[in-house]
N, C-alpha and C positions, 0 to 999 in steps of 0.2 A: 504493500500499499504506499502512496505518496500522495503528500498534501502540499500544494503550493499556493499562498496567498499574496495578494497586491493591494497596496493602497491606490484606490481609484481617483484620488485626487479631490475626494470630497470629504476627507476626514473619517472615511470609513472604511472598513477592510472588506474587499471582495474575495471570494474563492476563485482562484484562476485555474487550478488543476487539481483533480482528486480522483483518485481511482484505486481498485482493489482487483487483484488477478488470483484466480483461483486455478491451480494446477502446479504440478512439477514437471517441467518439461524434460528434466533429467532422467525421469523414470518412465513418464507417459507423455506422448507428443501432443495431446489435445489440452485446450485451457480456454478459460472463461475470463473477460474483463469487463468491468462495468465502471461507470463514473464519468468525470469530464476530463477530456484531455485532448490534444491534437491527434484526430483520428487518421489512421494510415493512407493518406492520400498525399503522394509525391515523396520525393527524397531530396532533402536541402543541405546535406553536408557540403561545407566551404572552408576554405582557409582564409578568405577575406573577412573583413570586419562587418560589411554590409551585406545584408541577406540577399540571396540572389532573386530576381524578379519573378521566378516560378514560384517561390515561396510567398511573395507579396501578393501574387494572384490567387493562390490555391490553399494554402494553410487553412485548415478547418478545424477549429476547436468546437466540440459539441458534447453535451451528455448523451453518451451511447452505451450500447451493449454490443459486446465483440465476441465471435467464437474464432479460435484459431487452431491450428495444426502445424507442427514443426517436426521435420526429420530430414536426416541426411542433407543439410544445408538448404532444404526448400521450406519455404514458410507461406501458408495461404490463411488469409483472414477474411471473415464477412462481418458487417456489423449493420445495426439499425439505429435511427435516432429521429428525433423530433426537432427539426432545424428551426433557425430564427425567422424563416421565410416560409410561407404557405402560399398554395394556389388559392386564387380569388373564389370566394364562395365554399370553400371547403374548410372542413373542422379542424382545429388545431390538434394534430395526432401523429403518431409516429409513422411516417410514410416516406421517409428517405433512408437511403440504404448506400453501402458500397463494397467492394470488393478489392482485395490486393494481393499480389503474390511476389515473392523475391526468390532469390537464389544466391547463396554465398559460398564461395569455392576458395579453398586455398592453392595457391599456385607457387612455383617455384620462385622463392625469393618475394612473395607477394600475396595479395588477395583480391578476389573479384567479387563485386556485388551488384546484382542488376535485378530490376523490379518494375512493377507495373501496378496501375489501379484504375478503377473505374467507381464513379459516384454519381448518384441519380441526380443530383441537385448541385451543381458547382455554385450556385447563388450563395449558398450558405457560406462560403469562405469569408475569412476576415477582410479579404480585399474587395469582395463583391457585394457582400451583404448590405453595407450601407449605400452603395452607388446604383444597384439595380432598380431601385423604386422608392418613392418618398414614404412609402408605407411597407406594411410586411406582405402584402398581396400581390403575388406574380400572376401574369397572364397564363403563364405556364412553366413547369420545371425544366432546364436545361441541364443535360447530362454533361459529365467532364471526364476525360481520361488523360492519362499522363504515363510516361516511362522515364526511368532514370538509371544511372549506374555509376559505380566507383571502381577505380582500378588502381590499385597501389602495388608498384614495383621498386622495391628497394626505398630510395629517398625520393621517388618521384609519385605522386598521386593526380589523377585526372578524374574530374567530376563533371556529369553531363545530366541534362534533364530537359525534357519537353513537356508542356502541359497546354491542353487546349479544350474549350467547350466542344461537345460532340457535334452541335449544331447551332445555328445563330438564335440569340435571344429574340423575342418578340421586340419590336422596335420601341413599344411602351414601357419595357422593362429595362432595355441597355441599347443605345443606338451607337451606330458609327456610319457617317456620311448620310444621314436621315434613314438608313436601314437598320434592321437588326444586327447587333453586333456578333462576332464570333470570336472573342479574346482567346489569345494565346500567349505564352511566353516559353523562352528558351535559354538555357545557360550552359556555357562551356568553360571550364576552369582547369589550369594545371598549377601545380604546387610543386616545391623543392624543398626538402629539409637539408639543411648544412649547417655549419658551425661558423660564427662570426666573433671573433674576439674571444673564443672559448665559450661562447654561449650558443644554444640550440636557436638556429634561425630559420623561418619559414618565409620562403620567397613565393608569391601567389600572383597569377594574372588571370583576367577573365574577360570573356566577350559575352555579351547577352542581347536580347532582344525581345520585343513584344510584336503582337499583331492585333490590329482592331481593339486596342485598349486605351485609346485617347480619353475615353471619358472616366478612365480611372486615374488619370494623372500620371500615368507611367511613361516613361521614355520609350522611343521606338528603338533605339540602339543604346548600348553601354559598354564602355571598355573601363578597364582599371587594373590597378596592382596595388599590392599590399606587401609589406614586411613586418614580420612578427619576430621580436626577439624574447626568449625566455631568460628574463634577467635574473629570476630565482626560481626555485622549485614550484612555487604557488604564484608566482606574479610573472607577468608577460607585459611588453609593449609594443603596439601596432601602430604603424604609419600607412595610411591608406589614401589612394587617389581616385577618383572616379570622374569619368568625362560622359555626359548623358546628351544624346541627339533628340530633339522633340519631334514628334510627327510634322509632315509638310503642311503648307498652308492648304493644300487641296485636300487634305484630310482633316482640316479644322484646326490644327497646330500652328505653331509660329515657325517652325523650322530652325530655331535657335539651338545653341548649345549651352550646357552647364558644367561647371565645375564643382566638385567637392573634395576637399582635403581633411582628414580626420586623424587626429592622434589620440589613442585610447590607451589606457593603462587598466589592467584587469588583474585581481587579486582573487585566489581561492581560498577559503578556509573549511 
């Protein structure tokens, strides 16, 4: 069981994540999980400081019930939940669901992890739920799908992911160029771990993009790099640079570019 609380800025404490898992996968491959957490839709591992655009688009935190099965590196999970959005004229009930599958393998000098997922209503993601409609009533649910992978060989790691709505939203829920939007996001990242002045140092570079996501205020393309130095066993410093390009004027954007530089100090206790 894990409990995570956060201050929502109103002098009250809200429950962010809390779940319990029943089962011992070391002796039996099936398990049950219930509570509130980020359901398994998408893979968002990164060596950057800024989350990938796929996470901004698709990470979905819900109160859910999940059943899973894991054996010989394969994991399959199915879950159901009552999302923040509902179809118009429908009762507020548990009618959203998703499926995920992944495979992890040991390689000579490294590991490979690949996976994919399907969700019946991508509008419940944190990046979409506040944007799709001014209320919680959708014209229709729009499913989503994703694939992701991580390859680690010695000191090198490559991350990749793609996420998209399965079909276009109704234009009344989310529009792009006056038609229903079909938002998508992708990311590709490479990282290399070495030593700098006797300290473990991670060098990372990323290229990312989105499609039909102007209404979500996401850039059309993003490139960036980061350097993370492990200054102590439990403390690190990260310097990051991000360059974003907005959607063009023909798509309703400005065509302008933006630059963000970040210096972050992190400590674990």
